[in-house]
C-alpha positions in Angstrom: -18.7 -1.1 7.5 -16.7 -1.7 4.2 -18.8 -3.0 1.4 -16.4 -3.0 -1.5 -17.2 0.4 -2.9 -14.8 3.1 -3.9 -13.6 5.0 -0.8 -13.7 2.0 1.6 -9.9 1.7 1.7 -7.2 3.4 -0.4 -5.4 0.1 -1.2 -8.5 -1.5 -2.6 -9.3 1.7 -4.4 -5.9 1.4 -6.1 -6.0 -2.4 -6.7 -9.6 -3.0 -7.6 -11.0 0.3 -8.7 -7.9 1.5 -10.5 -7.7 4.8 -8.6 -4.4 6.5 -7.7 -4.7 7.6 -4.1 -0.9 7.5 -3.3 2.3 9.1 -4.6 3.6 7.0 -7.5 6.5 5.5 -5.6 4.3 4.3 -2.8 1.8 2.9 -5.3 4.6 1.1 -7.1 5.8 -0.5 -3.9 2.3 -1.6 -2.9 1.8 -3.1 -6.4 5.1 -5.0 -6.1 4.1 -6.4 -2.7 0.7 -7.4 -4.1 2.4 -9.1 -7.1 4.6 -11.1 -4.8 1.7 -12.2 -2.6 -1.6 -10.4 -2.1 -1.7 -11.5 1.5 1.5 -9.6 2.4 -0.3 -6.3 2.7 -3.2 -7.9 4.7 -0.8 -9.7 7.0 1.4 -6.6 7.6 1.0 -3.9 10.3 -0.3 -1.5 7.7 -3.7 -0.9 9.2 -4.5 2.8 9.2 -1.3 4.1 7.6 -2.6 4.0 4.0 -5.3 6.5 5.0 -2.6 8.9 6.1 -0.6 8.3 2.9 -3.7 9.1 0.9 -3.8 12.5 2.6 -0.1 13.1 2.1 0.8 12.4 5.8 3.6 10.3 7.1 4.9 9.5 3.7 8.5 9.0 4.6 7.6 6.6 7.4 5.3 4.7 4.9 8.1 4.5 2.3 10.4 3.0 4.9 7.7 0.5 6.0 7.1 -0.6 2.4 10.8 -0.8 1.6 11.3 -3.0 4.7 8.4 -5.3 3.6 9.8 -5.6 0.1 13.3 -6.4 1.4 11.8 -9.0 3.8 10.1 -10.7 0.9 13.2 -10.7 -1.3 12.2 -7.9 -3.7 14.6 -5.3 -5.0 14.3 -2.0 -3.2 15.2 1.1 -5.1 
């Protein structure tokens, strides 16, 4: 059960514990989404995907998901 410690979830590792578990472009997109509204990530369908991204798996799919979320919330997508 998660208890707020490092390693519980890669997104909280990045946002709260200042770790860098993702490629820089994915981290940038996650930070943009969080800046728009922290609840976007929680309310999205990104349940287990960040654990794959942390291991270098399914990165292109993740990039597309994050770009789609950014576009949906009116953020510039590069």
